[in-house]
C-alpha positions as CSV (number, residue, x, y, z in Angstrom):
1,X,-44.7,-61.4,-57.0
2,X,-45.8,-60.3,-53.6
3,X,-43.3,-58.7,-51.2
4,X,-42.2,-60.8,-48.3
5,X,-43.2,-60.0,-44.7
6,X,-39.5,-59.2,-44.1
7,X,-39.4,-56.8,-47.1
8,X,-42.6,-54.9,-45.8
9,X,-41.1,-54.7,-42.3
10,X,-37.8,-53.3,-43.6
11,X,-39.5,-50.6,-45.8
12,X,-41.8,-49.7,-42.9
13,X,-38.9,-49.4,-40.5
14,X,-37.0,-47.1,-43.0
15,X,-40.1,-44.9,-43.3
16,X,-40.5,-44.6,-39.6
17,X,-36.9,-43.7,-39.0
18,X,-36.9,-41.2,-41.8
19,X,-40.0,-39.4,-40.5
20,X,-39.1,-39.5,-36.8
21,X,-37.6,-36.5,-35.1
22,X,-34.4,-36.4,-33.1
23,X,-34.1,-36.0,-29.3
24,X,-31.1,-33.6,-29.9
25,X,-31.7,-29.9,-29.5
26,X,-32.4,-28.0,-32.7
27,X,-29.4,-26.3,-34.2
28,X,-29.2,-22.6,-35.0
29,X,-30.9,-23.1,-38.4
30,X,-34.2,-22.9,-36.6
31,X,-33.8,-19.2,-36.0
32,X,-31.4,-18.5,-38.8
33,X,-32.0,-18.8,-42.5
34,X,-29.9,-21.5,-44.2
35,X,-28.9,-19.1,-47.0
36,X,-28.5,-15.4,-46.4
37,X,-30.8,-13.0,-48.2
38,X,-28.8,-11.2,-50.9
39,X,-31.4,-8.8,-52.3
40,X,-33.9,-6.4,-50.8
41,X,-36.2,-3.7,-52.1
42,X,-33.5,-1.4,-50.6
43,X,-31.3,-2.5,-53.5
44,X,-33.6,-1.5,-56.3
45,X,-32.1,0.8,-59.0
46,X,-35.0,3.2,-58.5
47,X,-36.0,3.7,-54.9
48,X,-39.6,2.8,-54.1
49,X,-42.0,5.5,-52.9
50,X,-42.7,3.5,-49.8
51,X,-40.5,1.0,-48.1
52,X,-41.2,-1.3,-45.1
53,X,-38.0,-2.8,-43.6
54,X,-37.8,-6.2,-42.0
55,X,-35.0,-8.0,-40.2
56,X,-33.8,-9.6,-43.4
57,X,-33.2,-6.2,-44.9
58,X,-30.6,-5.5,-42.2
59,X,-28.9,-8.9,-42.7
60,X,-25.2,-8.7,-43.6
61,X,-24.8,-5.1,-42.4
62,X,-21.2,-5.7,-41.4
63,X,-20.4,-6.0,-45.1
64,X,-21.9,-2.5,-45.9
65,X,-19.8,0.6,-46.2
66,X,-18.9,1.6,-42.6
67,X,-17.9,4.7,-40.8
68,X,-16.3,5.2,-37.3
69,X,-18.7,7.7,-35.6
70,X,-17.4,7.3,-32.1
71,X,-16.5,11.0,-31.8
72,X,-19.9,12.1,-32.9
73,X,-21.6,10.0,-30.2
74,X,-19.2,11.3,-27.5
75,X,-20.0,14.9,-28.4
76,X,-23.7,14.5,-27.7
77,X,-23.2,12.2,-24.7
78,X,-24.7,9.0,-26.0
79,X,-23.1,5.6,-26.1
80,X,-20.5,6.8,-23.6
81,X,-17.1,5.2,-24.0
82,X,-18.2,3.0,-26.9
83,X,-16.7,2.4,-30.2
84,X,-19.5,3.4,-32.5
85,X,-19.7,2.3,-36.1
86,X,-22.4,3.2,-38.6
87,X,-23.2,1.1,-41.7
88,X,-25.2,2.2,-44.7
89,X,-26.7,-0.3,-47.1
90,X,-26.4,2.0,-50.0
91,X,-25.0,5.5,-50.2
92,X,-27.2,8.3,-51.6
93,X,-26.5,9.7,-55.1
94,X,-24.0,12.6,-55.1
95,X,-25.8,16.0,-54.7
96,X,-28.8,14.5,-52.8
97,X,-30.5,16.8,-50.3
98,X,-32.2,13.9,-48.5
99,X,-31.6,10.2,-48.2
100,X,-33.7,8.2,-50.6
101,X,-36.6,6.0,-49.5
102,X,-35.3,2.5,-48.6
103,X,-32.0,3.9,-47.1
104,X,-30.9,1.6,-44.3
105,X,-28.5,2.7,-41.6
106,X,-27.2,0.6,-38.7
107,X,-25.4,2.1,-35.7
108,X,-23.5,-0.4,-33.6
109,X,-21.9,0.6,-30.3
110,X,-19.6,-1.8,-28.5
111,X,-17.4,-1.6,-25.3
112,X,-19.1,1.2,-23.5
113,X,-21.3,1.4,-20.4
114,X,-23.7,-0.9,-22.2
115,X,-21.6,-3.7,-23.8
116,X,-23.4,-3.9,-27.2
117,X,-26.1,-1.8,-28.7
118,X,-27.5,-2.0,-32.2
119,X,-29.9,0.5,-33.6
120,X,-31.2,0.9,-37.1
121,X,-33.1,3.4,-39.2
122,X,-35.0,2.9,-42.4
123,X,-36.3,5.6,-44.7
124,X,-39.9,4.5,-45.2
125,X,-41.4,7.5,-47.1
126,X,-45.1,7.6,-47.7
127,X,-45.6,10.3,-45.1
128,X,-44.5,8.0,-42.2
129,X,-43.2,9.8,-39.1
130,X,-43.7,13.4,-40.0
131,X,-41.5,14.2,-36.9
132,X,-38.4,13.1,-38.8
133,X,-39.5,12.8,-42.4
134,X,-39.9,9.2,-43.3
135,X,-37.5,7.6,-40.8
136,X,-38.5,4.5,-38.8
137,X,-36.3,3.6,-35.8
138,X,-35.2,0.1,-34.7
139,X,-33.4,-1.7,-32.0
140,X,-31.8,-4.8,-33.4
141,X,-30.1,-7.8,-31.9
142,X,-27.5,-10.0,-33.6
143,X,-28.3,-13.7,-33.9
144,X,-25.5,-16.2,-33.7
145,X,-25.3,-16.9,-37.4
146,X,-24.6,-15.3,-40.8
147,X,-24.7,-11.7,-39.6
148,X,-28.5,-12.0,-39.2
149,X,-30.5,-9.8,-36.8
150,X,-33.9,-9.8,-35.1
151,X,-35.9,-6.7,-34.5
152,X,-36.4,-5.9,-30.7
153,X,-38.6,-2.8,-31.3
154,X,-39.5,-0.6,-34.2
155,X,-41.6,2.6,-34.8
156,X,-41.4,6.4,-34.3
157,X,-39.5,5.7,-31.1
158,X,-38.9,3.0,-28.5
159,X,-41.8,1.5,-26.6
160,X,-42.6,2.6,-23.1
161,X,-39.9,1.6,-20.6
162,X,-37.2,1.4,-23.3
163,X,-34.7,4.1,-24.2
164,X,-32.6,5.0,-27.2
165,X,-28.9,5.8,-27.0
166,X,-29.2,6.9,-23.3
167,X,-31.8,9.5,-24.0
168,X,-33.9,9.7,-20.8
169,X,-36.9,11.0,-22.7
170,X,-36.7,7.7,-24.7
171,X,-37.1,9.5,-28.0
172,X,-35.4,9.5,-31.4
173,X,-37.0,12.3,-33.3
174,X,-35.9,15.3,-31.2
175,X,-32.2,14.6,-31.5
176,X,-32.3,13.5,-35.1
177,X,-34.2,16.6,-36.1
178,X,-31.7,18.8,-34.4
179,X,-28.9,17.2,-36.5
180,X,-30.2,18.5,-39.8
181,X,-28.8,16.3,-42.6
182,X,-32.3,14.7,-43.1
183,X,-32.2,13.4,-39.6
184,X,-28.9,11.5,-39.9
185,X,-26.5,12.7,-37.2
186,X,-23.2,11.1,-38.1
187,X,-20.9,13.7,-39.7
188,X,-19.4,10.9,-41.8
189,X,-22.8,10.4,-43.4
190,X,-23.3,14.0,-44.3
191,X,-25.2,14.3,-47.6
192,X,-22.7,16.9,-48.8
193,X,-20.0,14.2,-48.6
194,X,-21.4,11.7,-51.1
């Protein structure tokens, strides 16, 4: 039995409609993952020897253990007038003398002279950034979905023309080295406190 002309027209019309795009703007799913990442190499039971962080590794940072570090920021004159919260993906084992490779820390400052700043640090290991052993610095930006972020810049410091935390020298290593505590300045994240 051969399909009728009407039947062929109807099937073809369905296929065209199903494959055609929409004139409506794309929703936020084009920049955001439909399902949030739940695991990362940062969550491994045994830390890797080298770790390279991506935006997805910082996803969901608002659900990590958090610490109000506003007072620490005021003492050194950065993030003036801000409420500063630091988040750590996984706290180090008790008695650690340094943060393990794959440690992720996010510092979020809101309400100050700059309305919203988000910086991150990832312990890379493998001899990266001898200036502050193993740390890579990030500026992050929240996307409007599922607590996801995108990376604005990353490296041993901000790119030319950018600054970090109000430092006119645009550096990260100098201040973080001066902090001791394996380069983590927040007193609430003192290695002796875990």
